[in-house]
C-alpha positions in Angstrom: -35.0 52.8 28.6 -36.6 49.5 29.4 -35.8 45.8 29.5 -37.5 42.5 30.5 -37.2 39.4 32.7 -38.7 36.1 31.6 -38.4 32.5 32.6 -40.2 29.3 33.8 -41.4 28.4 37.2 -40.9 24.6 37.9 -41.5 22.4 40.9 -39.1 19.8 42.3 -40.1 17.4 39.6 -39.2 19.9 36.9 -42.8 20.4 35.9 -44.2 23.8 35.1 -46.2 25.5 37.9 -49.2 27.4 36.5 -51.1 30.4 38.1 -48.1 31.4 40.3 -47.4 35.0 40.9 -43.9 36.2 40.4 -43.1 39.6 42.0 -40.3 42.0 40.9 -39.5 44.9 43.3 -37.2 47.7 42.2 -34.1 48.0 44.4 -33.9 51.7 43.5 -37.4 53.1 44.3 -39.4 50.1 45.6 -41.7 49.9 42.6 -43.5 46.6 42.5 -44.4 44.6 39.4 -46.2 41.2 39.2 -46.6 38.5 36.6 -48.6 35.3 36.6 -47.4 32.0 35.1 -49.3 30.4 32.3 -50.3 26.7 32.0 -46.7 25.8 31.2 -45.3 27.8 34.1 -43.9 30.6 31.9 -43.9 34.2 33.1 -42.6 37.5 31.6 -42.0 41.1 32.6 -42.0 42.8 29.2 -41.2 46.4 30.0 -39.3 47.0 33.2 -37.3 50.2 33.8 -33.6 49.7 33.7 -32.1 48.8 37.1 -31.8 46.1 39.8 -34.7 44.0 40.9 -35.5 41.5 43.7 -37.5 38.6 42.4 -39.7 36.6 44.8 -42.3 33.8 44.5 -44.8 33.2 47.3 -46.4 29.8 47.6 -49.0 28.8 50.3 -48.3 32.0 52.2 -44.5 31.3 52.4 -41.7 32.7 50.3 -40.6 29.8 48.2 -38.0 31.7 46.1 -36.1 34.9 46.3 -33.3 36.3 44.2 -31.8 39.7 44.8 -30.0 42.0 42.4 -31.3 40.8 39.1 -30.0 43.5 36.6 -32.3 44.7 33.8 -30.5 46.4 30.9 -32.0 48.4 28.0 -33.6 46.5 25.2 -32.6 43.1 26.7 -34.5 40.2 28.2 -33.0 38.5 31.2 -33.8 34.8 31.5 -34.4 33.6 35.1 -35.8 30.1 35.5 -37.2 29.4 39.0 -37.3 26.0 40.7 -39.5 25.7 43.8 -37.9 23.0 45.9 -36.6 22.7 49.5 -33.2 24.3 48.6 -34.8 27.4 47.1 -37.2 27.8 50.0 -34.3 27.5 52.5 -32.3 30.0 50.5 -35.3 32.4 50.3 -35.7 32.1 54.1 -32.0 32.9 54.7 -32.2 35.9 52.4 -35.3 37.3 54.1 -33.7 36.8 57.5 -30.7 38.7 56.3 -32.8 41.5 54.8 -34.8 41.8 58.1 -31.6 42.0 60.1 -30.3 44.8 57.9 -33.6 46.7 58.2 -33.5 46.3 62.0 -30.0 47.6 62.1 -30.9 50.6 59.9 -33.9 51.3 62.1 -31.8 51.1 65.2 -29.3 53.5 63.7 -32.0 56.0 62.8 -33.5 55.9 66.3 -30.0 56.4 67.7 -29.4 59.4 65.4 -32.8 60.9 66.3 -32.1 60.6 70.1 -28.6 62.1 69.7 -29.7 65.0 67.5 -33.1 66.0 68.8 -35.0 66.0 72.1 -38.2 67.5 73.4 -37.8 70.7 75.3 -39.6 71.6 78.5 -43.1 72.8 77.9 -43.4 76.5 77.1 -46.4 78.7 77.7 -47.1 81.0 74.8 -49.8 83.7 74.3 -51.7 83.3 71.1 -53.9 86.0 69.5 -57.2 84.5 68.5 -60.3 85.9 66.7 -63.6 84.7 68.2 -67.3 85.4 67.9 -69.1 86.5 71.1 -72.9 86.0 71.3 -75.4 88.0 73.3 -74.8 85.7 76.3 -71.1 86.3 76.3 -70.2 82.9 75.0 -67.2 82.6 72.7 -67.4 80.6 69.4 -64.7 79.8 67.0 -67.1 80.0 64.0 -69.6 82.8 63.2 -73.0 82.3 64.8 -76.2 84.5 64.3 -76.1 87.6 66.4 -72.4 87.2 67.4 -69.9 89.9 67.2 -66.3 89.4 66.1 -63.7 90.1 68.9 -60.0 89.6 69.6 -58.9 87.5 72.6 -55.6 86.0 73.8 -55.2 82.4 74.9 -52.4 80.6 76.5 -51.1 77.3 75.2 -48.4 74.9 76.3 -46.2 73.8 73.4 -43.1 71.7 73.0 -40.4 72.1 70.4 -37.6 69.9 69.4 -34.1 71.0 70.4 -30.7 69.5 69.4 -28.6 68.0 72.1 -26.1 70.8 71.7 -28.7 73.4 72.4 -29.9 71.5 75.5 -26.3 71.3 76.8 -25.7 75.0 76.2 -28.9 75.8 78.2 -27.8 73.5 81.0 -24.4 75.2 81.2 -25.9 78.6 81.2 -28.4 77.6 83.9 -25.6 76.1 86.0 -23.7 79.4 85.8 -26.8 81.3 87.1 -27.8 78.9 89.9 -24.5 77.6 91.2 -23.4 78.0 94.8 -20.0 79.5 95.5 -18.3 79.5 98.9 -16.0 82.3 99.8 -15.4 85.3 101.9 -17.6 88.3 101.2 -15.2 91.2 101.2 -18.0 93.8 101.4 -17.9 95.8 104.6 -21.0 96.7 106.4 -19.5 98.4 109.4 -20.5 97.2 112.8 -19.9 99.4 115.9 -18.9 98.6 119.5 -17.9 100.7 122.4 -16.0 99.9 125.6 -18.2 100.6 128.6 -16.3 98.7 131.4 -13.0 97.0 132.2 -9.7 97.9 133.7 -9.4 101.7 133.5 -5.6 101.5 134.2 -5.0 99.5 131.0 -7.1 101.6 128.7 -9.4 104.5 129.7 -13.1 104.1 129.2 -13.8 106.8 126.6 -17.0 105.4 125.1 -15.6 105.9 121.6 -17.2 103.8 118.8 -14.9 101.4 117.1 -15.7 100.2 113.5 -15.5 96.4 113.0 -15.1 94.8 109.5 -17.9 92.4 108.9 -16.3 90.1 106.3 -16.0 87.4 108.9 -19.7 87.7 109.8 -20.7 87.3 106.1 -18.4 84.3 105.8 -20.0 82.5 108.8 -23.5 83.3 107.6 -22.5 81.8 104.2 -21.3 78.6 105.9 -24.6 78.4 107.8 -26.5 78.8 104.5 -24.5 76.0 102.9 -25.1 73.6 105.8 -28.8 74.4 105.8 -29.0 73.7 102.0 -27.2 70.4 102.5 -29.6 69.4 105.3 -32.8 70.3 103.4 -31.4 69.1 100.0 -32.9 72.3 98.5 -32.4 76.0 98.5 -34.9 78.8 99.2 -34.4 82.5 99.8 -36.6 82.3 102.9 -35.2 79.1 104.4 -33.4 80.9 107.2 -36.2 83.3 108.0 -36.5 84.0 111.8 -33.3 82.0 112.5 -31.9 85.3 113.9 -34.4 84.8 116.8 -32.6 81.6 117.8 -29.3 83.3 117.5 -30.4 86.2 119.8 -31.8 83.7 122.3 -28.6 81.7 122.4 -26.5 84.8 123.0 -28.8 86.1 125.7 -29.1 82.7 127.5 -25.3 82.5 127.3 -25.0 85.5 129.5 -24.5 88.4 127.0 -26.6 91.4 128.0 -28.7 93.1 125.3 -28.0 96.4 127.2 -24.3 96.2 126.8 -21.6 94.6 128.9 -19.4 91.5 128.9 -20.1 88.3 127.0 -18.2 85.1 126.4 -18.0 82.6 123.5 -18.3 79.7 125.9 -21.6 81.0 127.3 -22.9 81.6 123.7 -22.0 77.9 122.9 -23.9 76.7 125.9 -26.9 78.9 125.0 -26.8 77.5 121.5 -26.9 73.9 122.9 -29.8 74.9 125.2 -31.7 76.3 122.2 -31.0 73.2 120.2 -32.4 71.0 122.9 -35.4 73.2 123.3 -36.1 73.3 119.6 -35.7 69.5 119.3 -38.0 68.9 122.3 -40.7 71.2 120.8 -40.5 69.2 117.5 -40.8 65.9 119.3 -43.9 67.2 121.2 -45.5 68.1 117.9 -45.6 71.9 118.6 -46.3 73.9 115.4 -43.5 76.2 114.1 -45.6 79.3 114.8 -46.0 78.4 118.5 -42.3 77.5 118.6 -41.5 81.1 117.7 -43.7 82.3 120.5 -41.9 80.0 123.0 -38.5 81.3 121.8 -39.7 84.9 122.2 -40.8 84.2 125.7 -37.4 82.7 126.5 -35.7 85.9 125.2 -38.0 88.0 127.3 -37.3 85.9 130.4 -33.6 86.1 129.8 -33.7 89.9 129.5 -35.8 90.2 132.7 -33.3 88.0 134.6 -30.4 90.0 133.2 -32.2 93.3 134.2 -32.9 92.0 137.7 -29.3 90.9 138.2 -27.9 94.3 137.0 -30.4 96.4 138.8 -28.7 98.5 141.6 -29.4 97.2 145.1 -31.8 99.3 147.1 -30.4 100.7 150.4 
């Protein structure tokens, strides 16, 4: 089923314009047809498929005429006379501007749809089975070479794949469940033991029996310390608090609690913790390495134990 478009191209003085190219572009599939005017300015498209067409005339590199939606019907010739004047040029410019704006809006919408529907995932390392050819010198080749033997090897490659936003969100939620930090009391009991070795015997006899202590409070305070440390470092690591127990022991010993049993006080432990904090800060300001700081803390503990032993040693008669 075909039809045609014919007409005359005239200038502003109504005279025919020869050797002018008239272009017809199908609005359905973008097919392009051209016709050149004769000496009288006549042109003709004799066998166009049925449908709508956009007719344009370009003069001196500029679009001088543009008409959209010219309908071609079966076995019919549509007459379209074209006048190349200032009004038609202005109309063509306005039409082209509108078409360009529509195309930009469509392109922007496509980009938005693409960004909302697909993203690049994190790079993944995959192992690929590859057939290679190994020569006598042990060099691998992708193509057969004289004297080379066929072998199988495995290579790693980093690849990306497109994921939808929904998949990415689901992965993020699953990762958050695995790596989130929860604060609470650990109800697990790891029994600690203590025994009374001194005190007022009239109030309670010294029987040296072991008493079990629930350690949920100890786990809770350790968890609070871990949260504070993570907030201070803005990161988390399973070895962040390594050897911090050395500072805790030193603070307790400096505070007056004996490692060999006896009385201790919370006030003395707080003072010991303050002393350790001042000592640690001073070592950092002096630029002492962390390894030497551990040595210094160990020496402080040894000195505190020796002083405690000397004070509790029985006087010689």
